[in-house]
N, C-alpha and C positions, 0 to 999 in steps of 0.2 A: 370193817376192812379199812375204811378211810382213816379212822382214828389210829389204827396200827401204823399206817404209813406216816401220819403226822408225828407220832411218837418216835419212830425211827429217824425221821428227818431232824427233829429237835435234838435227839441224842447225837446224831452225826455233827450238827452245828456246834453243840457243846464240846464234843471231843476235839473239834478243829480249833476252837478258841483256846482250849487248854494247851494244845500243841503249840499254837502261835504265841502263847504267853509264857511258855516253859523255859525260854532262853535265860541264861545266867550272865551276870556281870563278869567282865574280865577281872583278873586278879594281878596285882603288883606283888610278886612273890619276894623280890629282893631288889634293893637299890644300892648303888655305890656312887657317892658324889665327892667332888673335890673343889675347893676354891683354888684356881690356878692363877699364879702371878705371871702375867704374860708380857713379854718384850718382843714386839714384832719388827724391831729395827728402827722404828720411828716413834713409838709410844709405849708406855708401860701402863697396864691396867689389870684389873681382876677379870677373870672369866669363870663361869660355872661349868664344870664338866660332870655329866650325869650318865650313868649306865644302869640298866635294869634287866631283870628277868621277869617274864610274865607267863600267865597261863589263862586258858579260856575253855570251859567245857563245850562251848559251841564251835570249837575248831580254831586252829592257829591263825587263820586268816581273818577272824572276826574282829580282833582289836584293830582300831583304825586311826586313833588320834591320841596324842599326849599333849597335855597342857600343864605349864609350870607357872604358878602365880607367886609373886613376892609379897606376901602379906596383903595389907590394904594400901600398898604404895601405888597401885594401878599398873605396875609393870607386869606384863604377861607375855609368855612365849607359847605359841601353838605350833605343833609339828605333826602334820599328817604322816601316815605310815611311810609314804614314798620318800620322806626326808630322814627316816631313821637310819642309823648306821649299824652295821653288823660288827660284832666284836666277840670272838670266841675267847673265853677265859676259864681256866681251871676245869676244863672238860665239860663245862655247861654253857649253853648258848645264851649270850647276852645281846641286848640291843643297846645302842648309844644314841645320844642326841647331838646335833651340832652345838658347838660352844655358845653359851649365852653370856652376853656382856652388858655392862651398865648402859642405860639410856643416855646418861650424861655423867661426866666425871670419870674417875678411875676406879671407884669402889662399888661393889655390888651392894644393894640395900641390905641393911641389918634388919632382917625380918624372919618370920616363920614361913618357909616355902611349902606350898602345897602342890603335889604332883597328882594329876587327874588322868586316868586311863579310860578312854571311851571305846565302845564297840559300835558296830554298824547300826544297831538299834537305839543308840543313845544311852545304853546302860553304862555304868561307870564304877570305878573304885578309886579311892584316894589314900594318900599317905603324906606325911609331913616330915620335914627336917629343918634344922636351923644351924647355919654356919656360926662359928664362935664370934660374937660381936666384939670381943676384945682382941681379935687377931691383929697382927701388926699391919701398919699402913704400908703402902707401896714403897715410900722412901725410907722405911725402917728396915727393910729386908736386906739380907746379905746375898745379893744376886750372884748366881754362878757366872764364871767366865769360861766359856767354851769356844774353841775354834776348830775348824776343819779345813786344813790347808795341805795341799799336795797329798790328799787321801789320808792324812794322819790327824787323829783326834788329840786335842790338848784340853785338859780340864784342870783348872787352877784349884788349889786347896781353898776351903776345907772340904770341897766335894771331890770324890774320887770315882764316881760312876754316873752314867747317864744312859738314857734310851734315845737312840738316834733313829729318826724315820726318814727314809729316802723316798722321793717322789719323782715322777717323770715330768716332761715339759707341760703336760696337761694337769699336773698336780695329782695324778693318780698314784695311790700307794704302791710302792714296789717292795719295800723291805723294812722290817723293824729289827734293830740290833741293840743289844746291851753292850755298852762300850766302857773302856777305862782309858786313863791318860796314856798316850803313846801308841794306841792301837791303830794299825793300818787297815783301811776299809777298801773292799772291792765295790766301787761305786756303780759299776755297770752302766746302765742307761740313765741313771739318776741325773736330774738337773736342779733339784731343790732338796734341801735338808732342813730338819728342825730337831731340837733336842728337848727332852723332858727330864726333869730331875724331881723325883718324889721325896718329900721330907720324911723324917721319922714319924711325925704326925701325919698319917696318910690322908687326912682330910685336906691337906695343902700340898702344893708343889709348884714347880716352875715350868713354863713352856717358852722356849726361845725360837724365834723364826716364824715362818719359813724364810730361808736365805738361799740365794742363787749360788750354784756351784761354779759359776763362770768367773768368780773373783774370790778374793780373800775375805773371809767372814769372821770377824772377831767380835766377841761379846765382852 
């Protein structure tokens, strides 16, 4: 009788171990990245914009951290889940990361970037991408000239369209608008604005701002 009980006990322990070890690594299902040429009104520099779709058989709350490494340069960004941004695109749910900028200088490192997605148990998955190392330098770019004065958008050629983001006094997102030259905007409670221009090569684009709506803002 005692032997039967021990057999049952070890069978129960074994099944518990199997359950505890059956968790799966999270998956990076899709990523979209861009090198953004940024003008914040005082400086010009590159920043990395990254959005991603993920899944996890252990549940949507299991993925907990994203790490982005720039090759062997030593530059690394870590974003716990509470810092991820939500971004619905194309009917599918995407996450985004805060913009990543160079540690020094204007240009992001020319390297192979590794994205690592980790879950609560430390399981992970990785994927890589590489920005074009021959991309133009900051001072070689044909920067857009966009203004928003008296609620009217002005966009100088060769660009004819932009995305304007309006934010309140706390910099909380209010509205995203696709605009063209001469369009009049209802600014509502907005106190800040920024403009995005995506290039034909969708791996690059411009971001201008944010700028205060309390004065005239010319680029």
